[in-house]
C-alpha positions in Angstrom: -73.5 -99.5 -27.6 -74.7 -95.4 -27.3 -71.2 -95.0 -25.6 -69.2 -96.2 -28.3 -70.8 -94.3 -31.1 -70.2 -91.3 -29.2 -66.5 -92.1 -29.0 -66.7 -92.4 -33.1 -68.3 -89.3 -33.2 -65.7 -87.6 -31.2 -62.8 -89.2 -33.3 -64.4 -88.1 -36.4 -65.1 -84.2 -35.3 -61.3 -84.2 -33.8 -59.8 -85.4 -37.3 -61.8 -83.0 -39.3 -61.1 -80.7 -37.0 -57.4 -81.3 -37.4 -57.4 -81.6 -41.2 -59.6 -78.1 -41.6 -56.4 -76.5 -39.7 -53.6 -78.2 -41.7 -55.3 -77.6 -44.9 -53.5 -74.3 -47.2 -55.3 -71.0 -47.5 -54.5 -68.4 -49.7 -53.6 -64.6 -47.8 -56.4 -62.0 -48.1 -55.5 -59.5 -50.6 -56.3 -56.3 -49.4 -59.0 -54.1 -51.2 -56.5 -51.7 -53.0 -59.2 -48.4 -52.9 -60.5 -48.0 -56.8 -58.3 -44.8 -58.3 -60.2 -41.5 -59.6 -59.3 -40.6 -63.2 -56.7 -38.2 -63.3 -55.4 -38.1 -59.8 -52.6 -39.5 -59.1 -51.8 -42.0 -56.1 -49.1 -42.3 -53.7 -46.8 -45.7 -53.5 -44.4 -46.1 -50.7 -40.9 -47.0 -51.8 -38.1 -49.0 -49.9 -35.8 -47.4 -47.9 -32.3 -46.9 -49.1 -29.6 -48.3 -47.1 -28.7 -46.5 -43.7 -24.9 -46.2 -42.7 -24.7 -47.4 -38.7 -22.4 -44.5 -38.1 -24.8 -41.9 -39.4 -26.6 -40.2 -36.4 -29.8 -39.8 -38.2 -31.4 -41.7 -41.0 -33.7 -39.2 -43.2 -37.1 -40.8 -43.9 -37.6 -42.3 -47.8 -38.7 -40.8 -50.0 -41.6 -41.3 -52.0 -42.2 -41.4 -55.6 -45.6 -40.6 -57.1 -47.0 -43.3 -59.7 -48.6 -41.5 -62.5 -52.2 -43.2 -63.2 -53.2 -45.4 -66.5 -52.7 -42.7 -69.2 -49.5 -40.6 -67.2 -45.9 -41.9 -67.1 -44.9 -42.7 -63.7 -42.7 -40.4 -62.1 -40.1 -41.6 -59.3 -38.9 -39.3 -56.9 -35.1 -39.4 -56.2 -34.1 -40.2 -52.7 -33.9 -37.2 -51.1 -30.2 -36.7 -49.4 -29.6 -36.3 -46.1 -28.9 -33.5 -44.2 -25.8 -32.9 -43.0 -25.8 -30.6 -40.0 -23.6 -27.3 -41.0 -20.0 -26.8 -39.9 -19.0 -23.7 -38.3 -16.1 -22.6 -40.2 -13.1 -22.2 -38.1 -12.7 -18.2 -37.0 -8.6 -17.2 -37.4 -7.3 -16.5 -34.2 -6.5 -13.2 -34.8 -9.6 -12.3 -35.5 -10.9 -13.5 -32.0 -8.6 -11.2 -30.3 -9.7 -8.5 -31.7 -13.8 -9.1 -31.6 -12.7 -10.3 -27.7 -14.8 -7.0 -25.6 -11.9 -5.5 -22.8 -13.9 -4.5 -19.8 -12.3 -0.7 -19.0 -10.4 -1.4 -15.5 -12.6 0.4 -13.1 -11.9 3.5 -12.4 -10.7 4.2 -8.7 -12.8 5.7 -6.4 -11.4 9.0 -4.7 -10.9 9.3 -1.3 -13.9 11.5 0.2 -11.8 14.2 1.9 -11.5 14.3 5.5 -13.6 16.9 7.1 -12.6 20.5 7.5 -11.3 21.4 11.3 -13.4 23.8 12.9 -12.3 27.4 12.4 -11.9 28.2 16.3 -10.7 32.2 16.8 -8.0 33.8 19.7 -7.0 36.8 20.9 -3.2 36.6 21.7 -1.1 38.6 24.1 -0.9 41.2 26.1 2.0 42.8 24.6 3.5 46.0 26.3 4.2 47.7 22.5 2.4 48.0 18.8 5.8 47.0 17.5 5.9 43.7 19.8 2.5 43.0 18.3 3.2 43.1 15.0 6.2 41.1 15.4 3.9 38.3 16.6 1.3 38.2 14.4 4.3 38.4 11.3 5.5 35.6 13.1 2.3 33.2 12.6 2.2 33.5 8.4 -0.2 31.7 6.9 -1.9 30.1 10.1 -3.4 33.0 11.0 -6.4 34.0 9.3 -8.3 37.4 8.9 -5.5 38.6 11.7 -5.6 42.3 12.9 -4.0 44.2 15.9 -6.2 45.4 18.9 -5.1 48.0 21.8 -6.7 48.2 25.0 -6.4 51.3 27.1 -4.7 51.1 30.4 -5.9 51.8 33.4 -4.8 54.9 35.2 -3.7 54.8 39.1 -5.4 57.2 41.2 -2.0 59.6 41.5 1.4 59.4 40.2 4.4 60.6 42.4 7.9 61.5 41.8 10.4 60.9 44.8 13.7 59.6 45.2 14.2 56.9 47.1 14.6 56.5 51.2 18.0 57.2 52.3 20.1 55.4 55.2 19.5 58.1 57.4 17.4 61.6 58.1 20.6 63.8 57.8 21.5 62.3 54.7 17.7 62.8 53.1 18.5 66.4 54.2 21.8 66.5 52.6 20.2 65.7 48.6 17.3 67.8 49.4 19.3 70.6 49.4 21.1 69.5 46.6 17.5 69.5 44.9 17.1 73.0 46.3 20.4 74.5 45.4 19.6 72.8 41.4 16.1 75.1 41.2 13.7 72.9 42.1 11.0 73.4 44.6 8.0 71.6 45.9 9.5 68.9 47.9 9.5 67.0 51.2 10.9 64.1 53.3 9.4 61.0 54.8 9.5 60.6 58.3 7.6 57.6 58.7 6.3 54.2 57.0 8.1 52.3 54.5 9.1 55.2 52.7 10.7 57.3 55.7 13.5 59.0 54.6 12.0 59.5 51.1 12.4 62.7 49.2 8.9 63.6 47.7 9.1 65.5 44.7 5.6 66.1 44.0 2.0 64.3 43.5 0.1 64.0 40.1 -3.2 63.7 39.1 -2.3 62.2 35.8 0.4 60.1 34.6 1.9 63.0 31.7 1.8 65.8 35.1 4.3 62.8 36.6 6.3 61.9 34.0 7.4 65.5 33.1 8.3 65.9 36.6 10.4 62.9 36.3 12.0 63.8 33.6 13.4 67.1 34.5 14.7 65.9 37.6 16.5 62.7 35.8 18.1 65.6 33.2 19.3 67.3 36.7 20.9 64.2 37.7 18.9 63.3 40.4 17.7 59.2 40.9 13.8 60.1 40.8 11.2 57.2 39.8 7.7 56.8 39.4 5.4 55.4 41.8 1.5 55.0 41.4 -0.9 55.5 43.9 -3.7 52.7 43.8 -4.0 50.0 40.3 -2.6 51.0 37.4 -2.9 48.9 34.5 -0.5 49.9 31.8 -2.3 50.0 27.8 -1.9 46.7 25.6 -1.5 45.3 22.3 -3.2 42.1 21.3 -3.5 39.7 18.1 -7.1 39.0 16.9 -6.5 35.9 14.7 -9.0 32.5 13.4 -7.2 29.4 12.6 -6.4 28.1 9.1 -6.0 24.4 8.1 -5.0 22.5 10.9 -3.5 24.8 13.1 -4.8 25.4 16.5 -5.1 28.7 19.0 -2.5 26.5 21.7 -0.2 26.2 18.0 -1.0 29.9 17.8 0.5 31.0 20.9 3.2 29.0 20.9 4.4 30.5 17.6 3.1 34.3 19.0 5.3 33.9 22.4 2.2 35.0 23.8 1.6 35.0 27.8 -1.5 34.2 26.9 -4.4 32.5 24.9 -8.5 33.9 25.3 -11.7 32.3 23.2 -12.9 34.8 21.0 -16.0 34.8 18.7 -15.3 34.5 15.0 -18.2 36.7 14.4 -16.0 39.8 16.1 -13.8 39.2 12.9 -15.9 39.5 9.6 
């Protein structure tokens, strides 16, 4: 009996709950805040239709609703701002405004270092005239040129004689002719490499021997000069520094010199 009663109560409760859910109910009305007198209220208006091709839709315009004692003012919808399109630039203006980079200046080639200056003495030349001719042949390849004379070395003594004859008799006949010509101070060499030669004097300096030789030659006798000891004749040299691409070897060749000797360039200053 009790079980039936509980079943009936549960059935009544289920029916009641179902009827409550099925009964219509009014939508809750949101409380509108009371507007203060003299202050306008904001009202959101529906958004205008937006084209699907538009990139971005502008926000909906808002309208200001006036209060009860003021006429309502509705703000016009703001037009969508389109991005400003750049005005086409004429091709001539583009060419004119283009900055042309000036061509890079060619870097000058580094000068090659000049060859080191060398100095040399060229010679020897038997006379000053020969040395002058050699100097003229060098031209501009010789810098700071000069002529230099080297004194010679005298022999111990100088002899004047006539070459050995084929026999003693022939040497005596030559000596007789010399005496007849007015020359004295002679003798006939009797031995050695100069046997049968006629000696006509011995001198300590070359000048006296050359005067004796000149007088005999003028009289028609084939006399010659012979030095006793080592004799070095005076010579001339050309001293110069190299210029440009010249070298001491090239200067020697152009000057037709027999020798090339190194020279301190400080001596040419």
